[in-house]
C-alpha positions as CSV (number, residue, x, y, z in Angstrom):
1,M,19.1,12.3,-19.9
2,A,16.4,9.9,-21.7
3,E,13.8,11.9,-23.8
4,A,10.4,11.0,-23.7
5,H,8.5,9.3,-27.4
6,P,5.4,11.8,-27.8
7,K,3.2,9.8,-27.6
8,L,4.8,8.7,-23.8
9,C,5.9,10.8,-20.9
10,L,9.0,10.8,-18.5
11,R,8.6,10.1,-14.6
12,P,7.0,13.2,-12.9
13,K,10.2,14.6,-11.3
14,A,9.7,17.5,-8.0
15,V,12.0,20.3,-9.1
16,G,13.0,22.6,-6.2
17,L,10.9,21.3,-3.5
18,N,11.5,21.6,0.0
19,R,9.3,19.2,2.0
20,P,9.5,19.3,5.4
21,K,11.3,16.2,6.8
22,L,10.7,14.1,10.4
23,E,13.7,12.0,11.4
24,H,12.8,9.1,13.7
25,P,14.9,6.0,14.7
26,V,12.3,3.6,14.0
27,L,10.2,5.4,11.4
28,G,13.5,6.3,9.4
29,T,13.0,9.6,7.2
30,L,9.8,10.7,6.2
31,E,8.7,14.0,3.8
32,Y,5.2,15.9,4.3
33,I,3.7,15.5,0.9
34,N,0.9,18.1,1.1
35,V,-1.7,16.8,-1.4
36,D,-5.4,15.8,-0.4
37,G,-4.8,16.6,3.5
38,G,-1.3,15.8,3.7
39,W,1.0,13.0,5.3
40,W,4.3,11.5,5.8
41,Q,6.1,9.4,3.4
42,G,9.4,7.2,3.2
43,V,10.3,3.7,3.3
44,T,10.6,0.7,4.9
45,I,11.9,-3.1,5.2
46,V,9.2,-5.7,5.5
47,A,10.3,-9.3,5.2
48,G,13.7,-8.3,3.1
49,C,11.6,-6.2,0.8
50,S,11.7,-2.7,0.1
51,A,7.7,-1.2,1.4
52,R,6.4,2.2,0.7
53,L,5.7,3.6,4.5
54,D,2.8,6.5,5.0
55,F,2.2,7.9,8.6
56,Q,-1.5,9.2,8.0
57,K,-1.1,12.9,10.2
58,G,-1.0,16.0,9.1
59,A,1.4,18.7,9.0
60,N,2.0,19.1,13.0
61,P,1.4,15.5,14.3
62,S,1.9,14.9,18.2
63,Q,5.0,12.8,19.9
64,D,2.5,10.6,21.2
65,D,1.0,10.0,17.9
66,V,4.7,9.3,16.2
67,E,5.5,6.6,19.1
68,K,2.6,5.2,18.6
69,A,3.1,4.5,14.8
70,A,6.9,3.5,15.5
71,K,5.4,0.4,17.5
72,Y,3.1,-0.2,14.7
73,L,5.8,-0.4,12.2
74,Q,8.1,-2.5,14.7
75,T,5.1,-5.1,15.3
76,V,4.7,-5.1,11.5
77,R,8.7,-5.9,11.0
78,T,8.5,-8.4,13.7
79,H,5.3,-10.3,13.0
80,E,5.0,-10.2,9.1
81,P,5.3,-14.1,9.0
82,A,2.3,-14.4,11.6
83,F,0.2,-12.1,9.2
84,R,1.1,-13.7,6.1
85,A,-0.5,-16.9,8.1
86,F,-3.4,-14.9,8.6
87,V,-3.9,-14.0,4.7
88,G,-3.7,-17.6,4.5
89,Q,-6.2,-18.7,7.6
90,K,-8.7,-15.9,6.5
91,L,-8.4,-17.4,2.6
92,A,-9.2,-21.1,4.1
93,E,-11.9,-19.4,5.8
94,R,-13.4,-17.3,3.0
95,N,-13.9,-14.8,5.4
96,F,-12.6,-11.8,3.7
97,D,-13.9,-8.8,1.6
98,T,-13.2,-7.8,-1.9
99,N,-14.2,-5.8,-4.4
100,V,-13.4,-8.4,-7.1
101,E,-16.8,-8.4,-9.1
102,E,-16.9,-12.4,-10.0
103,D,-17.8,-15.4,-8.2
104,V,-14.5,-16.5,-6.7
105,S,-16.0,-18.9,-4.5
106,G,-15.0,-22.0,-6.5
107,R,-11.0,-20.9,-7.5
108,P,-8.3,-22.7,-5.5
109,I,-6.1,-20.8,-3.1
110,P,-2.9,-20.6,-3.5
111,A,-0.9,-23.2,-1.2
112,D,2.2,-21.2,-1.1
113,L,1.9,-17.7,0.0
114,S,5.6,-17.1,0.3
115,K,5.8,-14.8,-2.9
116,L,3.5,-12.0,-1.6
117,R,5.5,-9.1,-1.5
118,P,4.7,-6.6,1.2
119,S,4.3,-3.3,-1.2
120,M,3.0,-0.8,1.6
121,V,2.8,0.2,4.8
122,V,0.3,3.0,6.2
123,L,0.4,4.0,9.8
124,W,-2.1,5.8,12.0
125,S,-2.2,6.7,15.4
126,D,-4.8,3.8,16.4
127,W,-4.3,1.2,13.8
128,A,-2.2,0.0,10.5
129,D,-2.4,-1.8,7.5
130,L,0.0,-3.7,5.7
131,E,-0.5,-4.2,1.9
132,Y,1.1,-7.0,0.1
133,D,1.3,-7.2,-4.0
134,C,0.3,-10.3,-5.8
135,S,2.2,-9.8,-9.4
136,A,4.5,-12.4,-8.2
137,L,1.6,-15.5,-7.8
138,P,2.0,-18.0,-10.1
139,E,-1.3,-16.7,-11.5
140,G,-0.3,-12.8,-11.3
141,H,-3.1,-12.2,-9.0
142,L,-4.8,-13.9,-5.7
143,L,-8.6,-15.0,-6.6
144,G,-8.6,-12.1,-9.0
145,A,-6.8,-9.3,-6.7
146,N,-3.8,-7.7,-7.3
147,R,-3.1,-6.2,-4.1
148,V,-4.1,-7.6,-0.4
149,E,-4.2,-5.7,2.7
150,V,-4.3,-6.5,6.1
151,L,-5.8,-4.3,8.8
152,L,-4.4,-4.0,11.9
153,D,-6.3,-2.6,15.2
154,A,-5.7,-0.7,18.0
155,G,-4.5,-4.0,19.9
156,E,-1.7,-4.5,17.2
157,T,-3.3,-7.8,15.8
158,P,-5.1,-8.5,12.3
159,T,-8.4,-8.3,12.3
160,K,-8.9,-7.8,8.7
161,L,-8.5,-9.1,5.1
162,F,-9.4,-7.3,2.1
163,L,-8.5,-8.2,-1.5
164,H,-8.7,-5.5,-4.0
165,R,-8.5,-5.6,-7.6
166,D,-7.3,-1.7,-9.0
167,D,-7.3,-0.4,-12.4
168,L,-4.6,0.0,-14.4
169,R,-4.2,3.4,-14.0
170,Y,-3.9,3.3,-10.1
171,K,-1.3,0.1,-10.1
172,A,1.1,2.5,-12.7
173,G,0.5,5.0,-10.1
174,R,1.5,3.0,-7.1
175,L,4.5,1.5,-9.0
176,L,5.8,4.7,-9.7
177,Q,5.8,5.3,-6.3
178,Q,8.0,2.4,-5.1
179,I,11.5,3.3,-4.7
180,V,13.6,1.7,-7.5
181,P,16.2,-0.8,-6.7
182,T,19.8,0.4,-7.2
183,Q,20.5,-2.4,-10.0
184,A,17.3,-0.7,-12.0
185,E,18.8,2.7,-12.0
186,D,19.1,2.6,-15.8
187,Y,15.6,1.5,-16.3
188,V,14.2,4.7,-15.0
189,N,12.3,6.7,-18.1
190,S,13.5,3.5,-20.1
191,L,10.8,2.6,-22.5
192,A,8.7,0.4,-20.4
193,D,8.8,3.1,-17.9
194,Q,7.6,5.7,-20.7
195,F,4.7,3.4,-20.9
196,I,3.7,3.1,-16.8
197,S,4.3,6.9,-16.5
198,R,1.7,8.1,-19.4
199,V,-0.7,5.6,-17.9
200,A,-0.3,6.2,-14.5
201,Q,-0.4,10.6,-15.5
202,W,-3.0,10.4,-18.0
203,G,-5.1,7.0,-17.7
204,S,-5.3,6.6,-21.4
205,I,-2.6,5.8,-24.5
206,G,-3.7,6.4,-28.3
207,F,-2.1,3.4,-30.0
208,N,-1.2,2.9,-33.4
209,P,0.9,0.4,-35.1
210,E,4.4,2.4,-33.8
211,L,3.2,2.4,-30.5
212,R,2.2,-1.3,-30.2
213,Q,5.6,-2.4,-31.6
214,L,7.2,0.0,-28.8
215,L,5.3,-1.8,-26.2
216,T,6.5,-5.1,-27.9
217,R,9.9,-4.2,-27.5
218,A,9.7,-2.6,-24.0
219,I,7.8,-6.1,-22.9
220,E,10.9,-8.0,-24.4
221,D,13.4,-5.4,-22.6
222,V,11.8,-6.4,-19.2
223,K,12.0,-9.8,-19.7
224,R,15.7,-10.0,-20.3
225,R,15.7,-7.8,-17.0
226,L,14.4,-10.8,-15.1
227,G,17.3,-12.7,-16.1
228,G,18.9,-12.6,-12.9
229,G,19.1,-10.1,-9.9
230,T,19.0,-9.2,-6.5
231,P,15.3,-10.5,-4.9
232,D,13.9,-6.8,-4.7
233,Y,15.2,-6.2,-8.3
234,L,13.3,-9.2,-9.5
235,A,10.4,-8.1,-7.4
236,Y,10.1,-4.9,-9.0
237,M,10.6,-6.0,-12.4
238,R,7.7,-8.6,-12.2
239,S,5.7,-6.1,-11.2
240,V,6.7,-3.9,-14.3
241,K,6.3,-7.0,-16.7
242,A,2.8,-7.7,-14.8
243,L,1.8,-3.7,-15.4
244,L,3.1,-4.1,-18.9
245,L,1.2,-7.1,-20.1
246,E,-2.0,-5.9,-18.7
247,L,-1.7,-2.8,-20.9
248,E,-1.1,-5.3,-23.8
249,A,-4.3,-7.1,-23.3
250,A,-6.2,-4.0,-22.6
251,T,-5.2,-2.3,-26.0
252,S,-6.3,-5.8,-27.9
253,S,-9.7,-4.5,-28.3
254,P,-10.3,-2.9,-31.7
255,E,-13.0,-0.3,-29.8
256,S,-13.4,2.2,-27.2
257,R,-15.5,1.2,-24.5
258,I,-16.3,1.0,-20.8
259,F,-15.4,-2.7,-19.5
260,D,-15.4,-1.7,-15.7
261,L,-17.5,1.2,-13.8
262,R,-17.2,1.6,-9.8
263,V,-19.7,4.9,-8.2
264,Y,-19.3,5.5,-4.8
265,V,-19.4,7.9,-2.1
266,R,-16.2,9.0,-0.2
267,V,-15.8,10.0,3.3
268,R,-12.7,11.7,4.3
269,H,-10.9,13.9,7.0
270,P,-7.9,15.7,6.1
271,D,-6.4,14.5,9.4
272,G,-7.7,10.6,9.2
273,K,-10.6,11.1,12.1
274,R,-13.5,9.2,12.3
275,L,-17.5,10.0,13.0
276,P,-19.9,7.4,13.1
277,F,-22.7,8.2,10.3
278,K,-23.7,4.7,9.4
279,Q,-26.7,4.7,11.2
280,K,-28.0,7.9,10.2
281,L,-28.1,6.2,6.6
282,V,-31.2,4.5,4.8
283,F,-30.6,0.9,3.4
284,A,-33.6,-1.3,2.7
285,P,-34.1,-4.5,1.3
286,G,-32.9,-5.2,-2.1
287,D,-30.5,-2.1,-2.1
288,R,-27.1,-2.1,-4.2
289,A,-25.9,0.4,-1.7
290,R,-23.3,-1.1,1.1
291,F,-21.7,0.9,3.7
292,E,-17.9,-0.2,4.2
293,G,-16.0,1.4,7.5
294,A,-12.6,-0.2,7.2
295,G,-9.8,0.8,5.2
296,K,-8.3,4.4,5.4
297,F,-11.9,6.2,5.3
298,P,-15.6,5.3,5.3
299,I,-16.9,3.9,2.1
300,I,-20.9,4.0,0.4
301,Y,-20.4,1.7,-2.7
302,L,-23.3,2.8,-4.6
303,F,-22.9,0.0,-7.4
304,T,-20.5,-1.4,-9.8
305,V,-21.0,-2.9,-13.4
306,N,-18.4,-5.5,-14.9
307,D,-18.2,-7.0,-18.3
308,I,-17.1,-10.2,-16.5
309,E,-20.8,-10.1,-15.0
310,F,-22.7,-10.4,-18.3
311,E,-20.1,-12.9,-20.2
312,K,-22.7,-15.6,-20.2
313,D,-25.4,-13.3,-21.5
314,P,-26.2,-14.1,-25.4
315,D,-25.1,-10.5,-26.3
316,P,-22.9,-8.9,-23.3
317,L,-21.7,-5.9,-25.0
318,A,-25.6,-4.9,-25.0
319,A,-26.4,-6.6,-21.4
320,F,-23.2,-4.2,-20.0
321,T,-24.7,-1.3,-22.0
322,A,-28.0,-1.8,-20.7
323,A,-27.0,-1.7,-17.3
324,V,-25.1,1.0,-16.7
325,P,-28.3,3.6,-16.9
326,E,-30.4,1.0,-14.8
327,R,-27.9,1.3,-11.8
328,Y,-27.6,4.8,-11.8
329,Q,-31.1,5.1,-11.3
330,Q,-31.2,2.8,-8.6
331,A,-28.4,4.7,-6.9
332,A,-30.3,8.1,-7.9
333,C,-33.4,5.9,-5.8
334,W,-30.9,5.2,-2.9
335,L,-29.4,8.8,-2.7
336,A,-33.1,10.5,-2.9
337,N,-33.7,8.4,0.6
338,Q,-30.6,10.2,2.5
339,S,-31.3,13.3,4.5
340,P,-28.5,16.3,2.9
341,E,-28.5,17.2,6.9
342,V,-26.0,14.0,7.2
343,F,-23.6,14.7,4.9
344,E,-23.8,18.3,5.9
345,S,-23.0,18.1,9.6
346,L,-19.9,15.8,8.2
347,R,-18.7,18.2,6.3
348,A,-19.4,21.1,9.0
349,A,-16.8,18.7,11.1
350,G,-14.3,19.1,8.6
351,F,-15.0,16.2,6.4
352,I,-14.9,16.1,2.6
353,T,-17.6,14.3,1.0
354,D,-17.8,13.5,-3.1
355,V,-18.7,10.7,-5.2
356,F,-15.9,9.1,-6.6
357,I,-16.5,7.4,-10.1
358,S,-13.5,4.8,-11.6
359,I,-14.0,3.5,-15.0
360,G,-11.9,1.4,-16.7
361,A,-11.8,1.2,-20.3
362,R,-10.0,-0.2,-23.5
363,F,-9.1,2.4,-25.7
364,A,-8.7,3.1,-29.3
365,T,-8.9,6.6,-29.4
366,E,-7.8,9.0,-26.6
367,Y,-11.5,9.1,-25.2
368,V,-14.5,7.5,-24.6
369,D,-18.5,8.3,-23.6
370,L,-19.9,8.0,-20.1
371,P,-23.4,9.5,-19.9
372,M,-24.8,10.5,-16.3
373,P,-28.9,10.3,-15.7
374,L,-30.0,13.8,-14.7
375,E,-31.9,12.2,-11.7
376,F,-28.3,11.0,-10.1
377,L,-26.7,14.3,-10.8
378,A,-29.7,16.2,-9.2
379,Q,-29.5,13.6,-6.3
380,C,-25.7,14.5,-6.2
381,S,-26.1,18.4,-5.7
382,R,-28.9,18.0,-3.1
383,L,-26.7,15.9,-1.2
384,G,-24.0,18.4,-1.5
385,F,-21.4,16.2,-3.2
386,A,-18.7,16.5,-5.7
387,I,-17.9,14.4,-8.2
388,T,-14.6,13.2,-9.2
389,T,-13.7,10.5,-12.1
390,S,-10.6,8.7,-12.5
391,I,-10.1,6.6,-16.0
392,G,-8.2,4.6,-17.0
393,P,-7.4,1.7,-19.0
394,W,-8.7,-2.0,-17.9
395,E,-7.4,-4.9,-18.3
């Protein structure tokens, strides 16, 4: 068994778990993952690629829900070329949602989308989504996004396109959740895999000259592995290479500081239920807060701050630093205009409400500071929001 470097770590391994299984002729073998409300997870093949399969139902789904989910999966497998064409159509129309902050309106759209790799299918009883990984595209991303999500409605037709830019920790975690192709079995817990495991589990690496040399060695090993293999294997290793190159870029800064900050309210139900509440929220002209009802659960984006916003400023660091407390104050003002009863009624109906803070940083040490104004914390308390944070290296 491979040994972990003292500053890195091996893949997490479930030991002694006897997870419930669900067998189905279309869905295959699914295991119940009893985390964050619980869901069923397995593997499927879409367009010749192995993709993670999630069935978002609790521990005891009805047979009707299972069959509806299976029908969605059959639709995804059969009509995947049409969904890929839908991506191209919406890109050409510039008709999509994205969390990429910089202006991408002038960027050219790749003419060939054949290298988008299906990476995940999420099934509900009345809708589904198909996700693509962008790392094999010529630029390694699509208009700044690393992940593309196509939403299918109850009529099993694509209705919405979302381009995601995820932080490095999230991407590393998603990669670890993928099935490792047979040809890459000797890659598991290799030096490259240990770097990705460390980022996925801890979010940061305290780099020193030795670790920088080891990272260079890991990248060279992955480049060697890309010399040949099955399409599934090469797609997987390209994703590994892209992540390691991002990690290398993220460690090039000599200081530890935040480069990307995203703050939003999440409203989730363990069984994936939804309850309309947007009309009960108060929005005024000029508010940064915006409601997003698509995706797995509703989100209220309070604000984002990204260093790209200030790259043309005479002092980008000072502008970024000044913007953070200002936007926290704006978020506090928006929260102050909301009624606690709205969120109390949601929690009474079984929904989980919290404020999620995603922090992208570059690390020269093991930590980075993020002050939060008391006014913001007070409003979170008034509305009954717990605060959840996720911090990881930023490209």
